[in-house]
VEXDREN-2710 file (C-alpha; in Angstrom, 1 decimal):
% VEXDREN-2710
k/r/px/py/pz
1/UNK/-25.5/18.9/-19.3
2/UNK/-26.6/20.4/-22.7
3/UNK/-24.2/17.9/-24.6
4/UNK/-25.6/15.0/-22.9
5/UNK/-29.3/16.0/-23.6
6/UNK/-28.6/16.8/-27.0
7/UNK/-27.1/13.4/-27.6
8/UNK/-29.6/11.6/-26.1
9/UNK/-32.4/13.3/-28.1
10/UNK/-30.4/12.8/-31.3
11/UNK/-29.7/8.9/-30.5
12/UNK/-33.0/8.3/-29.3
13/UNK/-34.4/9.3/-32.7
14/UNK/-32.1/6.7/-34.3
15/UNK/-33.0/3.7/-32.0
16/UNK/-36.0/2.3/-33.4
17/UNK/-34.1/2.1/-36.8
18/UNK/-31.1/0.5/-35.3
19/UNK/-33.0/-1.8/-32.8
20/UNK/-32.2/-4.7/-35.1
21/UNK/-28.5/-4.6/-34.4
22/UNK/-29.3/-5.2/-30.9
23/UNK/-29.8/-9.0/-31.0
24/UNK/-26.4/-9.8/-33.0
25/UNK/-24.4/-7.5/-30.6
26/UNK/-25.7/-9.1/-27.5
27/UNK/-24.7/-12.5/-28.9
28/UNK/-21.4/-11.7/-30.1
29/UNK/-20.7/-9.6/-26.8
30/UNK/-22.2/-12.4/-24.3
31/UNK/-20.5/-15.3/-27.0
32/UNK/-17.2/-13.6/-27.4
33/UNK/-17.1/-13.4/-23.1
34/UNK/-17.5/-16.8/-22.8
35/UNK/-15.2/-18.0/-25.5
36/UNK/-12.8/-15.9/-24.2
37/UNK/-13.1/-17.1/-20.6
38/UNK/-12.8/-20.6/-22.1
39/UNK/-9.4/-20.1/-23.5
40/UNK/-8.4/-20.1/-20.0
41/UNK/-10.5/-22.6/-17.9
42/UNK/-7.8/-22.4/-14.5
43/UNK/-9.0/-22.6/-10.9
44/UNK/-6.0/-21.2/-8.8
45/UNK/-4.9/-22.7/-5.4
46/UNK/-6.4/-19.9/-3.6
47/UNK/-10.1/-20.4/-4.9
48/UNK/-9.8/-24.1/-3.3
49/UNK/-9.6/-22.4/0.0
50/UNK/-12.8/-21.1/-0.6
51/UNK/-14.1/-24.4/-2.1
52/UNK/-12.6/-26.4/1.2
53/UNK/-14.5/-24.0/3.3
54/UNK/-17.7/-24.3/1.4
55/UNK/-17.5/-28.2/1.4
56/UNK/-17.3/-28.1/5.3
57/UNK/-20.2/-25.7/5.5
58/UNK/-22.3/-27.9/3.4
59/UNK/-21.2/-30.8/5.2
60/UNK/-22.4/-29.6/8.6
61/UNK/-18.6/-28.6/10.2
62/UNK/-19.1/-25.1/10.1
63/UNK/-17.4/-22.4/8.0
64/UNK/-14.0/-23.8/9.2
65/UNK/-11.0/-24.8/7.1
66/UNK/-10.4/-27.7/9.5
67/UNK/-13.3/-29.1/11.4
68/UNK/-13.1/-27.7/15.1
69/UNK/-10.7/-24.5/14.2
70/UNK/-12.4/-21.5/14.1
71/UNK/-10.3/-19.4/11.9
72/UNK/-11.8/-17.1/9.1
73/UNK/-9.1/-17.9/6.2
74/UNK/-11.1/-16.5/3.8
75/UNK/-12.1/-12.9/2.7
76/UNK/-15.3/-13.4/0.4
77/UNK/-18.1/-14.5/2.8
78/UNK/-21.0/-14.0/0.3
79/UNK/-18.9/-16.2/-2.3
80/UNK/-18.1/-18.9/0.2
81/UNK/-21.7/-19.1/1.1
82/UNK/-23.0/-19.2/-2.7
83/UNK/-20.6/-22.2/-3.4
84/UNK/-21.8/-24.1/0.1
85/UNK/-25.2/-23.8/-0.9
86/UNK/-24.4/-25.3/-4.2
87/UNK/-22.5/-28.2/-2.4
88/UNK/-25.6/-28.9/-0.3
89/UNK/-27.5/-29.4/-3.5
90/UNK/-24.7/-31.8/-4.5
91/UNK/-22.9/-29.5/-6.9
92/UNK/-19.3/-29.3/-6.3
93/UNK/-17.6/-25.6/-5.9
94/UNK/-15.0/-26.3/-8.4
95/UNK/-17.9/-26.9/-11.0
96/UNK/-20.3/-24.5/-9.6
97/UNK/-17.8/-21.4/-9.3
98/UNK/-16.9/-20.8/-13.1
99/UNK/-20.4/-21.2/-14.0
100/UNK/-21.5/-18.5/-11.5
101/UNK/-18.7/-16.4/-12.8
102/UNK/-19.4/-16.7/-16.4
103/UNK/-23.2/-15.8/-15.5
104/UNK/-22.1/-12.7/-12.9
105/UNK/-20.0/-11.6/-15.7
106/UNK/-22.6/-11.6/-18.7
107/UNK/-24.6/-9.5/-15.6
108/UNK/-21.8/-7.1/-15.6
109/UNK/-21.7/-6.7/-19.3
110/UNK/-25.7/-6.5/-19.7
111/UNK/-25.3/-3.4/-16.7
112/UNK/-22.8/-1.7/-18.8
113/UNK/-24.3/-2.1/-22.2
114/UNK/-27.9/-1.1/-20.9
115/UNK/-26.7/1.7/-18.7
116/UNK/-24.8/3.3/-21.5
117/UNK/-27.4/2.6/-24.4
118/UNK/-30.1/4.3/-22.1
119/UNK/-28.2/7.2/-21.1
120/UNK/-26.4/8.0/-24.2
121/UNK/-28.7/6.4/-26.7
122/UNK/-26.2/5.3/-29.3
123/UNK/-25.4/1.7/-29.8
124/UNK/-21.8/2.6/-30.5
125/UNK/-21.0/3.7/-27.1
126/UNK/-22.7/0.9/-25.2
127/UNK/-21.1/-1.5/-27.7
128/UNK/-17.5/-0.1/-27.1
129/UNK/-18.2/-0.1/-23.1
130/UNK/-19.1/-3.5/-23.3
131/UNK/-16.5/-4.8/-26.2
132/UNK/-13.6/-3.3/-23.8
133/UNK/-14.4/-6.0/-21.1
134/UNK/-15.2/-8.7/-23.4
135/UNK/-11.4/-8.7/-24.9
136/UNK/-10.1/-8.2/-21.7
137/UNK/-7.9/-11.0/-20.3
138/UNK/-8.1/-10.2/-16.7
139/UNK/-11.9/-10.0/-17.1
140/UNK/-11.9/-13.0/-19.2
141/UNK/-9.5/-15.1/-16.8
142/UNK/-11.6/-14.5/-13.8
143/UNK/-14.7/-15.0/-14.8
144/UNK/-13.7/-18.8/-14.5
145/UNK/-11.2/-18.4/-11.8
146/UNK/-13.5/-19.7/-9.1
147/UNK/-12.9/-16.5/-6.8
148/UNK/-15.5/-13.7/-5.9
149/UNK/-14.2/-11.2/-8.7
150/UNK/-17.6/-11.5/-10.8
151/UNK/-19.9/-11.3/-7.6
152/UNK/-18.0/-8.3/-6.2
153/UNK/-17.4/-6.7/-9.6
154/UNK/-21.1/-6.8/-10.2
155/UNK/-22.3/-5.6/-7.0
156/UNK/-19.8/-2.7/-7.1
157/UNK/-21.1/-2.0/-10.9
158/UNK/-24.5/-2.0/-9.9
159/UNK/-24.2/0.3/-6.8
160/UNK/-22.0/2.9/-9.1
161/UNK/-25.1/2.9/-11.5
162/UNK/-27.9/3.2/-9.2
163/UNK/-25.8/6.0/-7.5
164/UNK/-25.5/7.7/-11.5
165/UNK/-29.3/7.6/-11.9
166/UNK/-30.5/9.2/-8.6
167/UNK/-32.5/12.2/-9.3
168/UNK/-32.9/15.2/-7.2
169/UNK/-36.5/14.1/-6.0
170/UNK/-35.1/10.2/-5.6
171/UNK/-37.3/8.8/-2.8
172/UNK/-35.4/7.7/0.7
173/UNK/-35.7/3.8/-0.3
174/UNK/-33.6/4.3/-3.3
175/UNK/-30.8/5.2/-1.0
176/UNK/-31.5/2.5/1.1
177/UNK/-31.4/-0.1/-1.8
178/UNK/-28.2/2.0/-2.6
179/UNK/-26.7/1.2/0.8
180/UNK/-28.0/-2.5/0.5
181/UNK/-26.2/-3.0/-2.7
182/UNK/-22.6/-1.8/-0.9
183/UNK/-23.7/-3.8/2.1
184/UNK/-23.7/-6.9/0.2
185/UNK/-20.6/-5.9/-1.4
186/UNK/-18.9/-5.5/1.6
187/UNK/-20.1/-8.8/2.6
188/UNK/-18.1/-10.1/-0.8
189/UNK/-15.1/-8.2/0.1
190/UNK/-14.6/-6.2/3.3
191/UNK/-13.2/-3.4/1.3
192/UNK/-16.6/-3.0/-0.4
193/UNK/-17.6/-0.2/2.5
194/UNK/-14.5/1.7/1.6
195/UNK/-15.7/2.5/-1.9
196/UNK/-19.2/3.6/-0.4
197/UNK/-17.2/6.9/0.7
198/UNK/-16.6/8.2/-2.7
199/UNK/-19.9/7.2/-3.8
200/UNK/-21.4/9.3/-1.0
201/UNK/-18.8/12.2/-1.9
202/UNK/-20.0/12.1/-5.2
203/UNK/-23.8/12.3/-4.3
204/UNK/-23.5/15.2/-1.9
205/UNK/-21.2/17.0/-4.3
206/UNK/-23.6/16.8/-6.8
207/UNK/-26.5/18.7/-4.6
208/UNK/-25.1/20.3/-1.4
209/UNK/-28.2/20.7/0.5
210/UNK/-30.1/19.3/3.8
211/UNK/-32.4/17.0/1.8
212/UNK/-29.5/15.4/0.0
213/UNK/-27.2/15.5/3.0
214/UNK/-29.7/13.3/4.8
215/UNK/-30.4/10.9/1.7
216/UNK/-26.5/10.4/1.6
217/UNK/-26.5/9.7/5.5
218/UNK/-29.4/7.1/5.0
219/UNK/-27.1/5.3/2.0
220/UNK/-24.1/5.2/4.3
221/UNK/-25.6/4.5/7.5
222/UNK/-27.3/1.6/5.7
223/UNK/-24.0/0.4/4.5
224/UNK/-22.3/0.6/7.6
225/UNK/-25.5/-1.4/9.3
226/UNK/-24.7/-4.5/7.1
227/UNK/-21.3/-4.4/7.6
228/UNK/-21.5/-3.8/11.2
229/UNK/-23.9/-6.5/11.9
230/UNK/-21.8/-8.8/9.8
231/UNK/-18.4/-7.8/11.7
232/UNK/-20.2/-8.5/15.1
233/UNK/-21.3/-11.8/14.1
234/UNK/-17.9/-12.9/12.8
235/UNK/-16.4/-11.4/16.0
236/UNK/-18.8/-13.9/17.8
237/UNK/-18.1/-17.0/15.7
238/UNK/-14.6/-16.7/15.0
239/UNK/-13.3/-14.7/18.0
240/UNK/-11.8/-11.8/15.9
241/UNK/-13.5/-8.7/13.8
242/UNK/-11.3/-9.2/10.7
243/UNK/-10.4/-12.2/8.1
244/UNK/-7.3/-14.0/8.9
245/UNK/-5.7/-13.2/5.6
246/UNK/-5.9/-9.7/6.6
247/UNK/-3.4/-10.3/9.5
248/UNK/-1.1/-13.0/7.2
249/UNK/-0.9/-10.1/4.4
250/UNK/-0.8/-6.8/6.8
251/UNK/2.4/-4.7/6.7
252/UNK/2.9/-1.2/8.0
253/UNK/2.7/1.5/5.4
254/UNK/6.5/1.8/4.0
255/UNK/8.1/2.9/0.8
256/UNK/9.1/-0.5/0.2
257/UNK/5.4/-1.8/0.4
258/UNK/4.3/1.1/-1.8
259/UNK/6.7/0.2/-4.3
260/UNK/5.5/-3.1/-4.7
261/UNK/2.4/-2.0/-5.3
262/UNK/3.6/0.6/-7.8
263/UNK/5.5/-2.2/-9.7
264/UNK/2.5/-4.5/-10.0
265/UNK/0.5/-1.4/-11.1
266/UNK/3.1/-0.4/-13.7
267/UNK/2.9/-4.0/-15.0
268/UNK/-0.6/-4.1/-15.5
269/UNK/-0.6/-1.0/-17.3
270/UNK/2.4/-2.3/-19.7
271/UNK/0.6/-5.6/-20.2
272/UNK/-2.2/-3.9/-21.6
273/UNK/-0.1/-1.4/-23.7
274/UNK/-1.3/1.6/-21.6
275/UNK/-5.2/1.1/-22.4
276/UNK/-6.6/2.1/-19.1
277/UNK/-4.8/5.5/-19.2
278/UNK/-5.6/6.0/-22.7
279/UNK/-9.5/5.2/-21.8
280/UNK/-9.1/7.7/-18.9
281/UNK/-7.3/10.5/-21.4
282/UNK/-9.8/9.9/-24.1
283/UNK/-12.8/10.5/-21.5
284/UNK/-11.2/13.5/-20.0
285/UNK/-10.7/15.3/-23.6
286/UNK/-14.0/14.5/-24.7
287/UNK/-15.9/15.6/-21.6
288/UNK/-13.4/18.6/-21.2
289/UNK/-13.8/17.3/-17.4
290/UNK/-17.0/18.9/-17.1
291/UNK/-18.4/18.8/-13.5
292/UNK/-21.8/17.5/-14.8
293/UNK/-20.1/14.3/-16.4
294/UNK/-21.1/11.1/-15.0
295/UNK/-17.6/9.6/-15.4
296/UNK/-16.5/11.4/-12.4
297/UNK/-18.0/8.4/-10.0
298/UNK/-16.3/5.9/-12.1
299/UNK/-13.1/7.8/-11.9
300/UNK/-13.1/8.4/-8.2
301/UNK/-13.8/4.4/-7.9
302/UNK/-10.6/3.8/-9.7
303/UNK/-9.0/6.2/-7.9
304/UNK/-10.1/4.9/-4.5
305/UNK/-8.9/1.3/-5.9
306/UNK/-5.4/2.3/-6.5
307/UNK/-5.0/4.0/-2.9
308/UNK/-5.8/0.7/-1.7
309/UNK/-3.8/-1.5/-3.8
310/UNK/-0.8/0.5/-3.3
311/UNK/-1.3/0.6/0.4
312/UNK/-1.9/-3.3/0.6
313/UNK/1.4/-3.3/-1.9
314/UNK/-0.4/-5.2/-4.9
315/UNK/-1.3/-8.7/-5.5
316/UNK/0.5/-11.3/-7.5
317/UNK/-2.2/-13.5/-8.8
318/UNK/-2.1/-14.3/-12.2
319/UNK/-3.8/-11.9/-14.8
320/UNK/-3.7/-9.0/-11.9
321/UNK/-6.9/-10.3/-10.3
322/UNK/-7.6/-7.3/-8.4
323/UNK/-8.1/-5.0/-11.1
324/UNK/-10.8/-7.2/-12.6
325/UNK/-13.6/-4.8/-10.3
326/UNK/-12.6/-1.5/-11.6
327/UNK/-12.6/-2.8/-15.3
328/UNK/-16.2/-1.8/-15.7
329/UNK/-15.7/1.5/-14.3
330/UNK/-13.0/2.0/-17.3
331/UNK/-15.9/0.6/-19.4
332/UNK/-18.2/3.6/-18.2
333/UNK/-15.3/6.0/-19.0
334/UNK/-15.1/4.6/-22.5
335/UNK/-18.6/4.7/-23.5
336/UNK/-19.1/8.3/-22.1
337/UNK/-16.2/9.5/-24.1
338/UNK/-17.1/7.6/-27.3
339/UNK/-20.9/9.2/-26.6
340/UNK/-19.7/12.7/-26.3
341/UNK/-17.3/12.7/-29.0
342/UNK/-19.5/10.9/-31.8
343/UNK/-21.8/13.6/-32.8
344/UNK/-22.0/13.5/-36.5
345/UNK/-20.8/10.6/-38.9
346/UNK/-17.2/11.5/-39.2
347/UNK/-16.8/11.8/-35.6
348/UNK/-18.6/8.4/-35.3
349/UNK/-16.1/6.7/-38.0
350/UNK/-13.2/8.1/-35.8
351/UNK/-14.7/6.8/-32.6
352/UNK/-15.2/3.6/-34.1
353/UNK/-11.6/3.4/-35.5
354/UNK/-10.3/4.5/-31.8
355/UNK/-12.4/2.0/-30.5
356/UNK/-11.0/-1.0/-32.7
357/UNK/-7.5/-0.2/-31.6
358/UNK/-8.1/0.0/-28.1
359/UNK/-9.7/-3.3/-28.4
360/UNK/-6.9/-4.9/-30.2
361/UNK/-4.2/-3.4/-27.7
362/UNK/-6.3/-5.3/-25.2
363/UNK/-6.6/-8.7/-26.5
364/UNK/-3.1/-9.1/-27.3
365/UNK/-2.6/-9.9/-23.9
366/UNK/-4.5/-12.9/-23.6
367/UNK/-1.9/-14.3/-26.3
368/UNK/1.7/-12.9/-25.3
369/UNK/3.4/-12.0/-22.0
370/UNK/4.7/-13.6/-19.3
371/UNK/1.2/-14.4/-17.8
372/UNK/0.2/-16.9/-20.3
373/UNK/3.2/-19.3/-19.3
374/UNK/2.5/-18.6/-15.6
375/UNK/-1.1/-20.0/-15.8
376/UNK/0.3/-23.1/-17.6
377/UNK/2.4/-23.5/-14.9
378/UNK/-0.1/-22.9/-12.1
379/UNK/-2.5/-25.4/-13.7
380/UNK/0.2/-28.0/-14.0
381/UNK/0.8/-27.0/-10.0
382/UNK/-2.8/-27.3/-9.0
383/UNK/-3.5/-30.7/-10.9
384/UNK/-0.4/-31.9/-9.2
385/UNK/-1.5/-30.7/-5.9
386/UNK/-4.9/-32.4/-6.1
387/UNK/-3.2/-35.8/-7.0
388/UNK/-1.1/-35.4/-4.2
389/UNK/-4.1/-34.8/-1.8
390/UNK/-6.0/-37.4/-3.1
391/UNK/-3.1/-40.0/-2.8
392/UNK/-2.2/-39.0/0.5
393/UNK/-5.7/-39.4/1.6
394/UNK/-6.0/-42.7/0.2
395/UNK/-2.4/-43.9/1.6
396/UNK/-2.4/-41.9/5.3
397/UNK/-6.2/-41.5/6.4
398/UNK/-6.5/-39.4/9.3
399/UNK/-3.2/-38.0/9.1
400/UNK/-2.2/-34.2/9.5
401/UNK/-0.3/-32.2/7.2
402/UNK/1.8/-28.8/7.1
403/UNK/2.2/-27.4/3.9
404/UNK/2.4/-24.1/2.0
405/UNK/-0.2/-23.4/-0.8
406/UNK/-2.6/-25.5/0.9
407/UNK/-6.1/-25.1/-0.9
408/UNK/-6.1/-27.9/-3.5
409/UNK/-4.0/-30.1/-1.0
410/UNK/-6.7/-29.5/1.5
411/UNK/-9.8/-29.8/-0.6
412/UNK/-8.4/-33.2/-2.4
413/UNK/-7.2/-35.0/0.5
414/UNK/-10.1/-33.4/3.3
415/UNK/-7.2/-34.1/5.9
416/UNK/-6.5/-31.7/8.5
417/UNK/-4.2/-29.4/7.3
418/UNK/-1.8/-26.5/8.9
419/UNK/-1.2/-23.4/6.7
420/UNK/2.6/-22.6/7.0
421/UNK/1.8/-19.0/5.5
422/UNK/-1.0/-18.3/7.9
423/UNK/-3.8/-17.5/5.7
424/UNK/-6.0/-20.4/7.7
425/UNK/-4.1/-20.3/10.7
426/UNK/-4.2/-17.4/13.2
427/UNK/-1.1/-17.9/15.2
428/UNK/1.0/-17.7/12.2
429/UNK/-0.8/-14.8/10.4
430/UNK/0.1/-12.9/13.6
431/UNK/3.3/-14.2/14.3
432/UNK/6.3/-11.5/14.5
433/UNK/9.1/-11.4/11.8
434/UNK/7.0/-10.9/8.6
435/UNK/9.0/-8.8/5.9
436/UNK/7.8/-7.5/2.7
437/UNK/8.1/-10.2/0.2
438/UNK/5.8/-12.2/-2.1
439/UNK/2.4/-11.1/-1.1
440/UNK/0.3/-13.6/1.0
441/UNK/3.6/-15.7/1.2
442/UNK/5.3/-13.6/4.0
443/UNK/4.0/-15.0/7.4
444/UNK/5.7/-17.8/9.0
445/UNK/6.6/-19.4/12.3
446/UNK/8.6/-22.8/12.0
447/UNK/9.0/-23.5/15.4
448/UNK/5.3/-23.3/15.9
449/UNK/4.9/-25.8/13.1
450/UNK/7.2/-28.0/14.5
451/UNK/5.3/-27.7/18.1
452/UNK/2.1/-29.1/16.3
453/UNK/4.0/-32.4/15.4
454/UNK/2.4/-32.9/12.0
455/UNK/2.7/-36.2/10.3
456/UNK/3.7/-34.9/7.1
457/UNK/5.5/-31.4/6.0
458/UNK/5.6/-30.4/2.6
459/UNK/8.9/-28.2/1.9
460/UNK/8.1/-25.4/-0.5
461/UNK/5.1/-26.0/-3.0
462/UNK/3.7/-29.5/-2.8
463/UNK/4.9/-30.7/-6.1
464/UNK/5.4/-33.6/-8.4
465/UNK/8.4/-34.8/-10.3
466/UNK/9.3/-37.5/-12.6
467/UNK/11.9/-39.0/-10.1
468/UNK/12.4/-38.9/-6.4
469/UNK/14.6/-35.7/-5.2
470/UNK/17.3/-35.6/-2.9
471/UNK/17.4/-34.0/0.1
472/UNK/19.3/-30.9/-1.3
473/UNK/17.1/-30.6/-4.0
474/UNK/14.1/-31.3/-1.9
475/UNK/15.3/-28.1/0.3
476/UNK/16.4/-25.7/-2.3
477/UNK/14.9/-22.4/-2.3
478/UNK/11.8/-22.2/-0.3
479/UNK/9.5/-19.6/1.4
480/UNK/10.4/-17.8/4.9
481/UNK/8.0/-20.6/6.4
482/UNK/10.6/-23.2/5.1
483/UNK/13.8/-21.3/6.1
484/UNK/12.7/-21.4/9.5
485/UNK/12.2/-25.0/9.2
486/UNK/16.0/-25.1/8.0
487/UNK/17.2/-23.2/10.9
488/UNK/15.6/-25.2/13.5
489/UNK/17.6/-28.6/14.5
490/UNK/14.2/-30.5/15.4
491/UNK/13.4/-30.5/11.8
492/UNK/16.4/-32.6/10.8
493/UNK/16.0/-34.7/13.9
494/UNK/12.2/-35.6/13.8
495/UNK/11.6/-35.5/10.2
496/UNK/13.0/-37.9/7.2
497/UNK/12.3/-37.2/3.2
498/UNK/10.0/-39.4/2.0
499/UNK/8.3/-39.5/-1.5
500/UNK/4.6/-40.4/-2.6
501/UNK/4.2/-42.5/-5.5
502/UNK/1.5/-40.8/-7.5
503/UNK/-1.0/-42.8/-9.9
504/UNK/0.7/-40.8/-12.7
505/UNK/4.1/-42.6/-12.0
506/UNK/5.5/-39.3/-10.6
507/UNK/6.6/-38.8/-7.1
508/UNK/6.1/-35.9/-4.6
509/UNK/8.5/-35.3/-2.0
510/UNK/7.3/-34.9/1.6
511/UNK/9.1/-34.8/5.0
512/UNK/7.5/-37.7/7.3
513/UNK/7.9/-37.5/10.9
514/UNK/10.2/-40.5/12.0
515/UNK/7.8/-41.6/14.8
516/UNK/5.0/-41.6/12.5
517/UNK/2.7/-44.9/12.6
518/UNK/0.4/-45.7/9.7
519/UNK/-3.2/-45.9/10.1
520/UNK/-4.1/-49.4/11.0
521/UNK/-6.6/-49.5/8.0
522/UNK/-4.1/-48.3/5.7
523/UNK/-1.7/-50.9/6.8
524/UNK/-4.2/-53.7/6.0
END
């Protein structure tokens, strides 16, 4: 505590002399985050699932993927509601989502910078923490990635900062407000309620008396009340307390599942040249792991995330999506490490040099590595899926479709789409026989798909090609859901390979039901 007080006092004496730096630093940080994000500008297929729910919500069909089918095929309720409100005012979800993401990302940067500036006084610590986010490709990519990461990250960060600022004599309403923040986080992603546990532990351990125990109970109770009311509504509205993707992705804990989570985690660390571990190490060295360090709470959030991440077996979306919401915790750790170490001119220079090195090591991942090529391929796929959906809707209005990777296809076509991976289909999500494989691509029940008699089935990913494909090429590879179709004789008997001719001159292979009758309006 003495170190922190001395730092704050010394740096506050210099605050007025250095205040003219604040504006240019803010412009560089906020502008840098925007420029970095605009390098990507990619909306992945999963984002379009949320967009489709938002569109149906705004149109009055309810929070549904297919009108009349009440399945919670999303796990980001608050984000979908925000996008749905935008759609209600005429702003499309694909246009609104990146704008909201950037604004929320700026909010994250502002909280990190202002918290470190206020707590430790010096500009160097605040700038180092915020800059660590600005140069991070995961942070930049998912600012404009269309999903809930920026909203969830902002709420989680705000909750952590409020908890760190709670004083011994803080009124009860401060803990109610803290509970509201984590309650809103839980409405954004269900695991938000999980992160309230380390926060409650931190608050209690730093003042173990009856008054603090009461306040922590109020905090946790408020969080659970909000989450409980939401869960009750979800159960009433959808007939199930959990989001459907939970069932589609869930596996019993196993060595194989943990190994997959560990493999993805290692890939994240390698991609950033070990910077996250270096930051934690520098914080540990600078603070000497004093119990009075505020970094224990961000560190506990990171630890809780890693436990959760390993338990679910990781996530394979581009640029390590789930790590987005713990990156601000690393920024807080770096800021504290720089502040505690940088006592005196010589140490300030050393801190600045180390920080620049960490920033450079992080930034390189935006320009090298497998993720850059993957984003190009994903963007081409989404553009193609949108074109396929638009063409399908124009040529076959009213048709029913079964497909994998259904987000962009369903959003663009507005047709009734059966998700063969089960993210938006309750039966397939809970079907037996799922094995650990590609996250979110493991659920399957081909017999059930054929029982629904969809007019069209897309085998594998709905993609476009320069020339029509042969039957062998069109059925090469595929997910477990497609392999089910191969094993069922009804597929070959009832469906024939066809191709959609797209406006760009390319072809999309699709299996058409042999007895399908075109819509009379289309035939005219």
